[in-house]
N, C-alpha and C positions, 0 to 999 in steps of 0.2 A: 634496343640499343640505338637504332637509327633515329627514333624520335628524340631520345635523350641527347644525341649528338647535335641534332638540328636545334634543339632548345639551347644548348650551350653556345652554339655559333651565333644564334640570334641575340643572346645576352651579350656576347663579346662584341657584336656589331654595335649595339647600343652604347656600350662603354667607350668604344673607340671613337664613335661619332659625337660623344658628349651629350647624347640625347637621353640622359637618365631622367626619370620622373619619380616623384614621391607622391604618396597618397594624400588626398585632400584632408585637412584636419576635420575631425568629427565636430559637427555643430549640433548643439542640443537646443531643443525648443525652450523658449522663454517660459512657457506654461508647462510646468512639470506636474500635470494632472493625469492620473491613470483612470480611465473610464471603463468600469466593469459592469457586467449584467448578471443577475442571479435569477434562477427560475422560481424562487419563492423567498418570502421573508424569513429571517432567522427565527427559530423556535426558542433558542436560548444561546447566549454567548458565555455561559458558565462552563469553563473548560472541563469540569468534572462530569458534565452531563451531555457532552458532545460526542457524536459517533463519527465513524469514517465509512463512506465518504459523506460529506455534507457541506452545505453552504457555510455553516457555522465554523467548521474546522478551518476552511480556507481563510476566513477573516481572523479568527481567534489566534492563530499561530503568529500573527503579526502584532498582536496586542499583549500576549502573555509570554512568560518565560519560566523556566524551571532551573534546577541545578544543571541540567544538560539539555542540549538541543541538537537537531540534525541539520547539517549544512545542506545547501542546495544539491550537493553531490552525495547526500545520504551518509556523510561521515559524522559520527557522534562526537561532540566537542563540549567542553565545559561552558556553561553559561553563567549562572549565579555561583557555581562552585569554582574554586581556584584551579582544580585539577581533577583527574579521575580519583575515585575513593581509594583509601588505604584499606586493604582487606587482610584480615588475620589469616595465618597459615591454614586454619581449619575451614576457612571460607565462610564463617558464620558472623563475624563482626566487621561491619563496614563503617568507616569514619570519613565524613565529608567536611571539608573546610570551605567556608563561604567567603566571597569577596567582601572587602570592608566598605567599598564605596557604592554598593548597589542600593537602588531605591525604587519605589513605585512611581508611577506617573504623576501621583499627587504629591510627591516629595517625601513621603514617609520612608525611612530606612528599612531595608530588608534584614531581619534578624533570624536566628535559628528558630525562635518560637513561631515565626511565620511559616517555616517549613513544616514544623510539627503540626500546626493547626491545619494547613492545607492537606497534608498527607492523611492525617487522622480523619479529616472530613470526607475525603474520597473513599477511604476504607469503610466508612460508616454508611455510605450511600449504596445500600445493598440492592436497590432496584436497578442499578446501573452496572454494566459490565466493567467499567473502569475501576471499580472497587477491587477487582482481582489483581491489579498491579501489586497490591500489598499482601497477597495471600502467603508469601513466603516469610513475612515478618512475624516475629513472636507476638502472640496476642491477637492475630487476625481472626481466629475462630470465635473468640469472645466478642469481638467487635461485630462480626458478621451475624452472630446469633443474638446481638443487641443486649448483651450483658454489660457492656461498657462502650464508650465512644472513643476511647484512646487505645492505641497500640502500645502494649507494655514493652515492646521491643524497640520503641523509639525514644531517645533521650537527647537533651541538649545541654552538654556540660557548661557551655558559655554561649555568648551571642553569635559566635561565628563557627560553631562546631555542632554537627549532628551525628549521632551514632545510631546505627540500626543493627539489631540482633536478628538473625535469620534462623529458621527452623532446620534448614538444610543448605548445603552449598548450592548456589544458583547463579552462575556467572551471567546468565541472560538477563538478570534483574537490572543490570546497568542500562540495557537497551530499553526496558520498560520505563525507566526513570527519565528517558528523553521524550516520552509521549506527552501530548497536550494535557492529559488528565492529571499529570504530576506537576502541573504549573503551580506557581505560588500566587496566592491571592491575599488581599489585605483583610484581615479579620475584622478590623474596626469598620471598614466600609460595609462588609456583609452584615455585621451586627446592626449598624445604623440604618441600612436601607432595606433589609429583609432578605431572607434566604432565597426566595424565589424571584425577587424583583431588583436586586442590587445591580445587575448587569444592564438594565433596560435604558439607562440614561448615560450621557457622556460623563457626568459627575460620578456615577457609580461604577462604570466599567473601568476599573483601575487594575493595571497589570505592570509588569516589569519589562515588557517588550518595547520595540522602537516606535510603535504607533499608538495613537489614542483615538477613540471615537469622538467626533465633534458634533454630530447631529444624527438623528434617526427619525424618519417619518414612517410610522408603522405601516407596513404593507407596501411602501413605495420606494424608499431609498435609505442609504446609510452613507455617512461621510467620515473619513479618517484623515489625520495629519500626523507628522512626526512629533514625537515627544520632545519638547524643548529641553536642552541640556541632558539628553538621554545619558544615563550613567555609563553605558558601554562605549560611547563615542559616536562615530558617524552613523547617521540614519540613511545615508545614501542621498541621491539627487531628488527623489520624489518628494513633492511638497503637498500633494493632496491625492486621495483615492476616493473616487465617487462610485457608488454601487447602486444601480437601478434594479428594481424588482420587476421583472417582466416574465410572466408565465408562458406566453405563447412563443414557442420555439422559432416559428417562422418570422415573427416580429423581431426577435433577437437577431437573427441572421440578416434580415433586411436592413435593420438599423446599423448593424456592423458594416454592411456593404456601403451604406450611406455615410460612414465615417463617424457615427455617433458613439461607437464603442471601440476600444482598442483591442480587447480580447473577448472572445466567447469561449466558455469552457473552463474558466478559472475558478468557478464556484460549483463544482460538479456535485450531483446527488445521484444516488443509485436508482431512485424512482424516475429521474428525469435525465436521460442520457444527454451528455453535453452537446452533441451534434447529431442530427438525424442521418439515417442512411442516405436520404436524398441529397442532403447537403454535402456529405462526404463524397458522393458520386459527382456532384456538380463541381466541387473544388478540385477533385482529382483529375477531372477531364477538361479543365479550363486552364490553359497555359499561363494565363495572367493571375489566376487565383491559387494555383497549386502550391506555390511557395509559401502561402499564408496558412496552409493547413499543416499541423505538426502532430505526429502520432508517436506514442511512447508506451512501453509496457506499463500496465496499471493494475495493481491490486489483486488480480485474481487469475487462477488457473482452472480451466475446465478439464475434466478427466473422466475416465471410466472407473467404476468401482466394482470390485469382485467381492461379494459379501460372504461372510463366514458361514451363513446358512445355505449358500448356493453351491453349485457343483464345480466351481473353478477356483476355489480359495485355498487349496492345500499346496504344499510344496511340490507334490507330484503333478500338479496341474500347471506348472510354470510354462511348459511348452504350448499349451492351449492359450494362455494369456498372451504370451509373446506372439503367437500366430494372429490373434485377434488385433493386436496392436499394429503389427507389420502390414496387415491387410488394408489398413486405412490410409487414405490419401489426405494428409493433414492440410495440404494447401487448399483443397476443395472444402474440407470441413471448416477451415478458417474463414472462407468466403461466406459460408452459411451462418456459422456461429450462433448468436442469439439475436432476436429482434432488437434493433437499436444499439447493438454493441459492435465495436470493431475489434477484430482479433487477428493474431498472427499464429502460424504453426508453432507448436511447442516441441522443440527438439532437445532441450537442455534439462529435462527432468521436471519433477512436480513443482519445484520452487520457481516462481516467476522470474524471468530475465531481469537483471538489474538489482537483484537482492542477494544477500549473503547466502551461500549454499547453492547458487545456480551452477549447474554442471558445465556450462558453456555451450555454444551453438553446436549441435550435433553430438552432445554428450550422452544422449539417451540412445543406445543401440537399437532399441525397438521402436523408435520414432520414424525411421525411414520407411518409405513406401516400397515394400519388396514382397510382391504377391507370391513369387516362386518359393521364397524362404518361408513364407507363412503357410503355404500348402504343405511343404515338407515337414514343418513342425507339427501341423495338425495331424498328419499321418503318423508321426511318432507318438502323439498323445492318444490317437484313436485309429489304430491300424485297420480295424474292421469296419469303421464308419458307423458304428452303432451308438456312439456317445454324443454325436454332434447334432442331433435333431432336437427341436423343442427348446432351444435356449431362450430364457425369459429375460427381457430387458424392460426396466421401469424408468420412466422419466416424467418430470413435471411439465406443465404446459409451455413454459418458455423454451424448453429443449425439444419441442415437438418436431420441428423441421430438422434439427441436427440428428435426433434419434432416428428419424425416417431415413436420412441419408446413410447413417451408419448401418442400419439394417440392410439397405440396398447393396452397400459395398461388401458386407459380409456374405450376402447371398451370391453376389456376382463373382467375387474372388475365391470364396471358399465353399460355396454351395451349401451354406448353413440355413437351416430353418430357424427364424427368430420370431418369437412371439413378443410383440411390443405393446406395452400398456402405458398410456399417458394419463396421469391423474394428479390431483392436487397433492401438495407436499405431505400432509398428514396421512393421506392414503398410501402414498409411496413408502413412507417410513413404517407404517403399520404392516403393510404387506412384506416389506423387506425383513422386518423382525420375525415374521411368520415363515420366512424361507420361500416366499413366492416368486422371488427374482434370483437370477444368477448374476446379473449385471445391472448397474444403475449408471445414470449420467448425473454428474454433479460438479461442484466447484469448490475450491478452497479459496477463502479470502484472507489476505494477510492483515494482521493487526499491527505488527511491528517487525523490524528487520532483523529477525533471528530465526534460523531454521527450527529452533525449539518451538516457535509458534506454529509451524507447519506440522512437525512430527507429533506434537501433543494433540493434534486434531484428527489423526488418522482414523482411530476407532474402527468400526466395522467395514467401511468401504475399502480399506487396504488390509484386509484380514491377513493376507499372506505375509505382510511385513511384521505384523504383531506376533506371529508365531516363529519368526526368524530371530533366534537368540543373538546372532551376530549383529543384526540390525539394532535390536533393542539395547544391546550392550554399548554399541557405538553412540547411540543417542543419549543414553544415561551418562556416559563419560563426558560427552560434549556439554550436557546441561550443567555440569559442575564447574566447567572452566570459564575463564574470561572469554569474551567473544572472539578475539583474534586467535587465541589458543584453541578454541573449540572448532574452528572452521574445518580443519582437516578431518576430524571425527565426523562432523555433520556431512561433509561432502562424500566421505566413504559410505555413510549410511544412505545418502541420496542416490549414490551410484548403485548400491545393492537394490534399492527400491526400483530403479529404472531397469536394471538387468533382469530382475525377477518379474517385471511387468505387474507388480502388485496392484497398482492403480495408475495405469498409463496416462500421462498428460497428453491432452489433445491440442489445446490452444491456450495462448496467453491473451487475456483481455488487453485492449489498448485504450489509453486515454486520448482524447482528441481536443486540440486547441486550434482556434482560429486567431491568429496574431497579426496585427498590422505591421507592415515592414518598418515603420518608424519606431517600433517598440524594441528596445534592446534589453537583454537580460531576462526576459520572460521565458517561461517553459516549466518543466517539471520533471520529477524523477518517478520511480515506480510507486511512490506513496503520496507525495505532496507536490504542491505548486511551489515554484521559486518564491522566496521572500520578496516583499515589495522593496526592501532595501537594495535588491540586486537590479532593479528595473529603472531605466531612463527612457525619456521620450526624445527622439531626434527631431530636428527642425524639418518640417515637411509642408 
């Protein structure tokens, strides 16, 4: 209260003295060029063949569009569609209306037949995970087994209407239609320039998004500029985006520090972490640089898995799972995390912070560090102390340090004997299927912003959830509903998962950006980088 009063008095003094001041007007640089750096050249810019995370996705999201898109705030909104679809009462027939003035960057109008071509093409690319976007559409099995190339459940009654027939109610499908792989491409361009090469030149890389490629020097650089007369209106202030390909991470950072690049980390790949541990430490500990480093939850949750073949996976073992979770110091675990990855403690359930279904900070009752409670729960599960010896923990090499820390914490806090085996992924999977582990370390990576994506991947690591009929009923109910209506069911399911400690979340992976202070509007959410249309360069 004293501070507030002083602040009010100070403000009143300024008003009485006439010494009011107004902020200086924002001045933008004359050269609105965004200078980015990528760790490798693009392998493809065909949206149907791109995965997440990748250099390609960061670029293609600015070139291509679909019926729907996600805003920088991860809100799904109509793009080529006029509105959200009309869905029949039984949830099986979806009708989409297209905007009448939309066109590709080459000027060709977008029609319903372009939607059908693009979606059928994705469904038929059976070697790519993106094809499963259309697995709920009638006829998908025939396409996937190569008996036909077109989904019988997709029709176009006229140039501006698309109708989709589904095999079951699937409200989450609308979220999948906002993904990059559901983008609309120009059939004529692909046919003229080749299925595998159409995207390789500025003339061939044709989309409906706000930017177009103007040049590409293979292995060295790419350039983009706004589409003149873009059908959706303003393309923002940015006039050019230049991307250099530089594989050496230290060179990326040194050139960033020299002012050659505006952002590092805007083209992330999983094999090449955006920023090294050393760079993070350097920026974090330098008062002049710390404000240029930006961390955000990104893509993945690391967790414990209690396998169906192990000793801790039944409903009767909940107390033991809870004890093992409560015994862990997640702040310390987050500091160790994985080599080259930045993490924060996971306290809001298995779904990463920033995504639909996140339980909120502190929402997981078994994520707090409470050794006394853990010891009491373990005694409840094993009063005589005969069941707690020889627990078997399996982990792949990237988790080596994290697994070793967990083993130490369980031994120190609970007196447990833990047998740790570190082996390659195939060995871990094989041994897990043979019942040679009670616990594994792993991670869920999100594909799209729906809890359905998470809960459909639980499988054996969260065996206790799969035998909980209340959990499975909630998930099944949520899967049928539209995303906004499904959140309540999904969050109840996520809370059950957390309370039961079926697969306790340990850490949320973080994305890391280095962003110059003269860059406005850059950044990212849990899945994607902000669009180039949001970014401006200040005078500096």
